[in-house]
VMD Tcl script that draws the C-alpha trace (Angstrom):
set ca {
  {-0.01 0.06 0.15}
  {1.24 3.35 -1.23}
  {2.20 6.21 1.62}
  {0.28 8.68 -0.37}
  {-2.91 8.60 -2.88}
  {-4.42 10.64 -5.54}
  {-6.68 12.05 -2.85}
  {-3.73 13.05 -0.91}
  {-2.17 14.56 -3.48}
  {-5.42 16.60 -4.45}
  {-5.98 17.50 -0.80}
  {-2.53 19.16 -0.64}
  {-1.96 20.65 -4.16}
  {-5.38 20.87 -5.72}
  {-6.94 19.14 -8.49}
  {-5.97 21.57 -11.18}
  {-2.34 21.30 -10.49}
  {-2.55 17.33 -10.40}
  {-4.56 17.42 -13.91}
  {-1.81 19.78 -15.28}
  {0.86 17.59 -14.23}
  {-0.40 14.13 -14.92}
  {-3.30 14.09 -17.33}
  {-3.99 11.55 -20.08}
  {-5.06 12.32 -23.71}
  {-8.43 13.37 -22.87}
  {-7.16 16.00 -20.57}
  {-8.27 13.94 -17.34}
  {-6.14 12.95 -14.58}
  {-3.91 10.00 -15.52}
  {-4.69 7.31 -12.53}
  {-2.00 5.09 -14.00}
  {0.69 7.58 -13.69}
  {-0.32 9.09 -10.32}
  {-0.47 5.46 -8.66}
  {3.13 4.91 -10.48}
  {4.64 8.14 -8.74}
  {2.71 7.11 -5.45}
  {4.25 3.81 -5.50}
  {7.76 5.18 -6.36}
  {7.78 7.64 -3.64}
  {6.72 4.74 -1.34}
  {9.64 2.66 -2.43}
  {12.12 5.62 -1.99}
  {10.97 6.12 1.49}
  {11.13 2.26 2.15}
  {14.66 2.24 1.17}
  {15.52 5.10 3.80}
  {13.34 3.83 6.55}
  {14.34 0.29 6.39}
  {18.06 1.33 6.64}
  {16.66 2.55 10.36}
  {15.65 -0.57 11.10}
  {11.75 0.05 10.48}
  {9.81 -2.72 8.96}
  {8.56 -2.00 5.80}
  {5.77 -1.22 4.32}
  {5.17 0.99 7.64}
  {2.13 0.52 9.67}
  {0.70 2.55 10.73}
  {1.98 5.44 8.32}
  {2.96 8.60 10.34}
  {1.39 11.47 8.90}
  {4.72 13.12 8.34}
  {5.81 10.03 5.98}
  {2.22 10.68 4.06}
  {3.24 14.47 3.71}
  {6.80 13.74 2.21}
  {5.37 10.80 0.01}
  {3.07 13.44 -1.43}
  {6.21 15.89 -2.11}
  {8.22 13.07 -3.59}
  {5.24 11.75 -6.13}
  {4.85 15.37 -7.05}
  {8.49 15.93 -7.85}
  {8.19 12.74 -9.77}
  {5.19 13.81 -11.67}
  {6.49 16.91 -12.73}
  {9.56 15.16 -14.03}
  {12.01 17.58 -15.78}
  {9.93 20.27 -15.38}
  {9.79 20.69 -11.72}
  {9.62 24.25 -10.31}
  {12.03 25.48 -7.66}
  {9.34 24.76 -4.91}
  {8.87 21.31 -5.94}
  {12.34 21.03 -6.17}
  {12.75 22.35 -2.62}
  {9.91 20.05 -1.07}
  {11.44 17.10 -2.71}
  {15.00 17.86 -1.40}
  {13.32 18.61 2.01}
  {11.71 15.25 2.04}
  {15.24 13.53 1.11}
  {16.88 15.45 3.80}
  {14.19 14.21 6.38}
  {14.38 10.70 5.34}
  {17.96 10.61 5.18}
  {17.93 11.70 8.97}
  {15.51 8.68 9.70}
  {17.93 6.49 8.18}
  {20.83 7.59 9.96}
  {18.79 7.24 13.36}
  {18.68 11.13 13.95}
  {15.03 11.33 13.64}
  {12.40 8.57 15.06}
  {8.93 8.08 13.36}
  {7.32 7.50 16.48}
  {6.50 3.92 15.81}
  {8.09 0.73 16.38}
  {11.16 -0.75 14.73}
  {10.19 -4.01 16.16}
  {13.42 -3.73 18.28}
  {12.11 -1.76 21.16}
  {8.94 0.58 22.14}
  {7.17 2.68 20.10}
  {5.06 6.14 20.63}
  {1.80 7.24 19.27}
  {2.78 8.55 15.72}
  {5.19 11.50 16.77}
  {8.37 12.64 15.45}
  {11.82 12.44 18.11}
  {14.67 14.17 17.36}
  {17.98 12.46 18.42}
  {21.03 14.66 17.44}
  {23.23 11.99 18.61}
  {24.83 14.11 21.37}
  {24.52 14.48 25.20}
  {23.32 17.64 26.39}
  {23.46 16.96 30.59}
  {25.90 14.76 31.83}
  {24.96 14.56 35.21}
  {26.61 17.97 36.61}
  {29.95 17.07 35.15}
  {31.85 19.42 32.62}
}
mol new
graphics top color blue
foreach p $ca { graphics top sphere $p radius 0.5 }
foreach p [lrange $ca 0 end-1] q [lrange $ca 1 end] { graphics top cylinder $p $q radius 0.2 }
display resetview
Protein backbone atom coordinates (compact mmCIF):
# COMPACT_ATOMS: atom_id res chain seq x y z
CA UNK A 1 0.00 0.00 0.00
CA UNK A 2 1.49 3.37 -0.97
CA UNK A 3 2.10 6.07 1.63
CA UNK A 4 0.09 8.60 -0.37
CA UNK A 5 -2.84 8.47 -2.77
CA UNK A 6 -4.41 10.55 -5.50
CA UNK A 7 -6.79 11.95 -2.87
CA UNK A 8 -3.82 12.98 -0.69
CA UNK A 9 -2.19 14.76 -3.62
CA UNK A 10 -5.41 16.59 -4.49
CA UNK A 11 -5.93 17.60 -0.85
CA UNK A 12 -2.39 19.05 -0.65
CA UNK A 13 -1.87 20.54 -4.10
CA UNK A 14 -5.31 20.83 -5.71
CA UNK A 15 -7.00 18.93 -8.49
CA UNK A 16 -6.01 21.55 -11.06
CA UNK A 17 -2.30 21.11 -10.46
CA UNK A 18 -2.56 17.34 -10.50
CA UNK A 19 -4.48 17.46 -13.77
CA UNK A 20 -1.87 19.82 -15.25
CA UNK A 21 1.06 17.54 -14.44
CA UNK A 22 -0.54 14.11 -14.89
CA UNK A 23 -3.19 14.04 -17.57
CA UNK A 24 -4.13 11.54 -20.22
CA UNK A 25 -5.06 12.20 -23.85
CA UNK A 26 -8.56 13.29 -22.84
CA UNK A 27 -7.18 15.86 -20.38
CA UNK A 28 -8.35 13.96 -17.30
CA UNK A 29 -6.04 12.99 -14.45
CA UNK A 30 -4.00 9.97 -15.50
CA UNK A 31 -4.68 7.63 -12.59
CA UNK A 32 -2.01 5.14 -13.69
CA UNK A 33 0.67 7.86 -13.71
CA UNK A 34 -0.43 9.09 -10.28
CA UNK A 35 -0.43 5.56 -8.86
CA UNK A 36 3.05 4.96 -10.31
CA UNK A 37 4.39 8.17 -8.75
CA UNK A 38 2.86 7.27 -5.37
CA UNK A 39 4.33 3.75 -5.55
CA UNK A 40 7.74 5.14 -6.53
CA UNK A 41 7.63 7.62 -3.65
CA UNK A 42 6.74 4.83 -1.24
CA UNK A 43 9.61 2.70 -2.53
CA UNK A 44 12.04 5.57 -2.08
CA UNK A 45 10.85 6.11 1.48
CA UNK A 46 11.05 2.38 2.24
CA UNK A 47 14.72 2.44 1.27
CA UNK A 48 15.46 5.09 3.87
CA UNK A 49 13.30 3.80 6.71
CA UNK A 50 14.37 0.18 6.33
CA UNK A 51 17.98 1.33 6.81
CA UNK A 52 16.88 2.63 10.21
CA UNK A 53 15.42 -0.75 11.14
CA UNK A 54 11.75 -0.05 10.49
CA UNK A 55 9.83 -2.95 8.96
CA UNK A 56 8.36 -1.95 5.61
CA UNK A 57 5.81 -1.13 4.54
CA UNK A 58 5.26 1.13 7.53
CA UNK A 59 2.15 0.46 9.56
CA UNK A 60 0.67 2.64 10.83
CA UNK A 61 1.82 5.32 8.43
CA UNK A 62 2.95 8.45 10.29
CA UNK A 63 1.40 11.66 8.94
CA UNK A 64 4.83 13.11 8.25
CA UNK A 65 5.57 10.16 5.96
CA UNK A 66 2.36 10.78 4.00
CA UNK A 67 3.26 14.47 3.66
CA UNK A 68 6.74 13.70 2.36
CA UNK A 69 5.42 10.93 0.11
CA UNK A 70 3.14 13.52 -1.49
CA UNK A 71 6.10 15.85 -2.06
CA UNK A 72 8.15 13.05 -3.62
CA UNK A 73 5.27 11.84 -5.83
CA UNK A 74 4.58 15.41 -6.96
CA UNK A 75 8.25 15.86 -7.86
CA UNK A 76 8.19 12.65 -9.89
CA UNK A 77 5.05 13.74 -11.73
CA UNK A 78 6.70 17.03 -12.70
CA UNK A 79 9.60 15.02 -14.12
CA UNK A 80 12.10 17.41 -15.77
CA UNK A 81 9.79 20.42 -15.34
CA UNK A 82 9.82 20.74 -11.54
CA UNK A 83 9.53 24.27 -10.27
CA UNK A 84 11.95 25.62 -7.67
CA UNK A 85 9.33 25.08 -4.94
CA UNK A 86 8.65 21.49 -6.01
CA UNK A 87 12.39 20.78 -6.10
CA UNK A 88 12.89 22.30 -2.64
CA UNK A 89 10.06 20.26 -1.14
CA UNK A 90 11.53 17.10 -2.68
CA UNK A 91 14.99 17.98 -1.34
CA UNK A 92 13.51 18.59 2.12
CA UNK A 93 11.76 15.20 2.01
CA UNK A 94 15.00 13.44 1.07
CA UNK A 95 16.89 15.32 3.79
CA UNK A 96 14.32 14.23 6.37
CA UNK A 97 14.39 10.61 5.18
CA UNK A 98 18.20 10.57 5.33
CA UNK A 99 17.94 11.77 8.94
CA UNK A 100 15.56 8.89 9.64
CA UNK A 101 17.93 6.39 8.00
CA UNK A 102 20.82 7.65 10.17
CA UNK A 103 18.68 7.37 13.31
CA UNK A 104 18.71 11.13 13.95
CA UNK A 105 14.92 11.28 13.69
CA UNK A 106 12.51 8.64 14.96
CA UNK A 107 9.13 8.15 13.31
CA UNK A 108 7.36 7.35 16.57
CA UNK A 109 6.44 3.83 15.52
CA UNK A 110 8.03 0.55 16.48
CA UNK A 111 11.09 -0.69 14.66
CA UNK A 112 10.37 -4.09 16.10
CA UNK A 113 13.44 -3.59 18.31
CA UNK A 114 11.94 -1.57 21.14
CA UNK A 115 9.00 0.50 22.27
CA UNK A 116 6.99 2.89 20.17
CA UNK A 117 5.12 6.10 20.70
CA UNK A 118 1.87 7.25 19.14
CA UNK A 119 2.81 8.77 15.79
CA UNK A 120 5.14 11.55 16.95
CA UNK A 121 8.56 12.40 15.59
CA UNK A 122 11.47 12.33 18.02
CA UNK A 123 14.77 14.10 17.39
CA UNK A 124 17.99 12.32 18.36
CA UNK A 125 20.95 14.58 17.55
CA UNK A 126 23.43 12.02 18.83
CA UNK A 127 25.06 14.19 21.47
CA UNK A 128 24.73 14.36 25.23
CA UNK A 129 23.27 17.65 26.45
CA UNK A 130 23.39 17.00 30.20
CA UNK A 131 25.96 14.78 31.81
CA UNK A 132 24.79 14.76 35.43
CA UNK A 133 26.64 17.88 36.56
CA UNK A 134 30.14 17.08 35.32
CA UNK A 135 31.83 19.24 32.73
